[in-house]
C-alpha positions, 0 to 999 in steps of 0.5 A, a space after each residue: 435347796 438352791 432356790 436360783 438353780 431350780 428357777 434357772 432352769 424353768 426356761 432351759 427345761 422348757 427348750 429341752 423338752 424336745 431335746 431330752 426325749 428324742 433318744 427316749 424311744 417310744 415316748 419321743 415325738 417321732 413315735 407320736 407321728 407314727 399313727 398308732 396313737 394320738 400325740 398324748 397317747 404315744 407312751 407305751 407299756 415299755 415306757 412313759 414320760 412324766 413331768 411331775 417335778 420334784 427333782 431331788 437335787 441331794 440325791 436319793 439316799 433315804 437315810 439323808 430324806 429322800 422318799 419322806 413325802 412319797 415313794 422311795 422308788 429305787 428302796 422298799 419300806 418296811 410298810 407302806 399306807 395303801 389308797 385309804 392311809 391304812 398301814 400295811 406290810 411291804 418288806 415287813 411281814 409282822 411287827 409288834 412293839 413292846 408293853 413299854 413302847 421302847 421296843 419294836 420288833 420287825 420280821 421281814 421277808 426272806 426273798 428280798 433282793 437288791 438290785 445288785 443281786 445281794 440279799 437284803 437281810 435285817 442287818 441292811 435294816 438295822 444299818 439304815 435305821 442306825 445311819 438315818 439317826 446318825 445322819 441327822 437327815 430330814 427323816 427324823 429318827 432322833 428318838 432310835 436308841 439303836 437298832 440290832 439285827 437279832 437274826 436274818 430276818 428279824 430286827 428290834 429298834 430300840 427307842 430311848 422313849 415311847 413314839 406313837 409316831 415311830 410307825 411312820 419311820 417304817 413307812 418312810 425310811 428306805 432300806 440301803 445296802 450295807 455293803 454299797 452304802 457310802 458317799 456315792 450312794 445318793 447318786 448311785 442309788 441300789 435298793 430292793 424296790 420296783 425300779 432300778 436307776 439307769 440314768 440321771 441327767 442332773 437338771 433335765 431327765 432321770 431315766 429307770 427301768 424295772 428292777 428284774 430282782 423286785 419281790 413284788 408284782 412285775 411293774 407294769 411300765 418297764 421304762 420310766 422318764 423323769 422330766 425335770 421341768 416347771 409346771 408350765 414346761 409340764 403343761 407343753 410337753 403333755 400337750 405336745 404329746 411328749 409326756 404321759 403323767 404331767 402335774 400342773 398348776 391349778 390355773 392350767 388344770 381349767 384346760 383340757 388336753 386331747 387323750 388325757 384326763 385331768 386328775 383332781 387328787 385330794 391332798 394335805 398339802 395346806 397353806 396358811 398364815 402362821 402368827 408370831 404368837 409372842 409379844 415383842 419383848 427383845 427376845 431373839 432365836 439362836 440365830 439372833 432373829 428378833 421373836 414376837 409381834 405385839 399385834 398377833 400376839 393378841 389373841 383377838 387379832 388372830 381369832 378375827 383373822 381367822 373369822 373373817 376370811 372366806 376360805 371357800 373364796 379362795 379355793 374358788 378364786 386363787 385355787 380355780 376350784 381345784 382344793 378345799 377349806 382348811 381349818 387346820 394341819 391335817 384335814 381329811 386325815 383320821 387324826 383331825 378334829 372336825 370340831 375345830 372348824 369355824 363358820 368363816 367369811 364372817 366378818 360381823 363375827 370378826 368385828 364383835 371379837 375385836 371390839 371386845 378385845 379393846 379394838 376400836 377405830 378411834 381416828 376413823 383412818 379404818 384401821 383399829 387401834 388399841 392403846 399405842 397398837 394400830 392393827 396392822 402387819 406384814 404377811 410375807 410370802 416366798 416372791 417365786 410362787 405365785 399361788 401364795 402371793 394370791 392367798 396373801 393378797 386376797 387375804 389382806 383385802 378381807 381383812 380391810 372391812 374389819 379395820 386390819 392392815 395387812 401388808 403384803 410383801 414377797 421376799 426369798 427364802 434367804 430374807 424370810 427365814 430370819 423375819 419369820 418369828 416377828 412376822 405373819 408368813 404364808 407357809 405350806 406343810 401337810 404330812 401323813 405323819 403326826 409329827 409334823 403336828 407336833 413340830 408345828 405346835 409344842 413349845 419345844 419344837 420352837 428352835 429358830 427354824 421353820 418349826 414353831 416359827 411363831 413360838 406358840 407356848 400353851 403348856 396344856 397343849 404341850 402335855 396333850 401333844 406329848 401323850 399323843 406322842 407317847 401313846 401306845 400305837 397310832 390309833 390310840 394317839 388319835 384322841 389325843 391329836 383331835 383335843 390338841 386341836 380343840 377338846 370343847 374348852 381349848 385347843 391351837 386352832 381357831 376356836 382356841 388359841 388360833 396360832 395359824 389361820 389356816 386357809 387351804 388345801 391344795 388340790 394335786 392336779 395331773 394330766 393322765 394318758 387315757 392309755 395309762 391306769 394309775 389306780 386309786 391315788 392316796 390323799 396326798 402329802 406336800 408335793 415335794 417329791 413325787 406322791 403320786 407314784 406311791 403306788 407305781 408298780 401297779 399302773 398299767 397301760 391299756 392301749 396297744 
């Protein structure tokens, strides 16, 4: 992501709010002055404006990663998840997995048509999966050996090895048309989803209209205008009646807007302290970046941090109450292990853990020592992220009374990246896809990037994660995912290896017009993309 470009759009977006909307029909400021609706109700069934961030600067090509954190909008997926995260059919009418787990056979509906009028067949499905695997994009399809259409409505997805999480590729990978997929596709997407692209003014707005060829229920809103402004600009647009849906930070969610309701949507969008797990031995990543930290390599330090931090205080103070404590990476999902949670905000237990681990304040300066080591480390956070900054500073204050000195530094991602394997980092993750848990904790995922940045390694946990990945189905894998977190004796969470100190799950907060029914939102994943639009075809305007 070009972060400088994105940040430069904050002020530009605020300036352009009125200009962009001036020609957008019923969502414009002029229509709000007609007296037929309050300013925040100036939308209609013909058009609404959404200021929910998430412009995909790389474009809208699912084979490169578009849609992995929410509805691909322009494209359909084989499967979906309902409001309760149960797996449901979309393009697929049925699917089955062979006994050896290597072949997924999917039957698709025969009435799906792309927005250009061409029929969607199993050949398009096979092409999409093969292309995604070939491209090596952000949608991980590396386990796919090949996808083969056996007839117009049947495709076989043949894997190199069994993978229970492969079902998530059927849920998130939007199907593209083989006949119209090329270098320009990302900026001119054609699909069989509920909406089709009309206009994209990069950095400003995206206009889409209902796809007349959509096989599902006709979308309740004819035209959507996505306004690309940062969160403060989104709030201003909503308050001025220029947006009917606005994503806002927790600091602004405490305010109110006439004619709008605050939707406080639970998420698994988490924030936590990633610890370098290995001691400093001179080992480096493939890029030559240093690995290891002698202080955080000590289990007593990692566990003490976990017990000392008051997560509910972080929720109340940093998130204004819009969030929940996090004790692992999958809070609230079916594969969470509840017994992995600890009683935190307990500095006395933290002190006992440190004392038992050989840490003591021998010189009376308030910071513990152990041999030649001092209980001190640096916590890095992206300088542009005020929430991560507040979490880092608050956590550091909570650690002082137990004798741990955490030095907080805000840096650019370009600076954090090479330092992420030898310093504590405030990272954010969160997905409906269990593969993320594997990538955060399996030793083989430590390749010098953001996955398993701390180089955590435990052979027993590796084996349990492998069993989860190789299970015949998502349901049968759950017991293994839970055991990797904590099985009563070991795990990667605070009761075990404490490879992270997870802090909070953010609630996603949106102001929504009282005239707009958006149904029941899901527990949302990490905030990239537009997770609130997962059920957008079901949205309805309820005012005249």
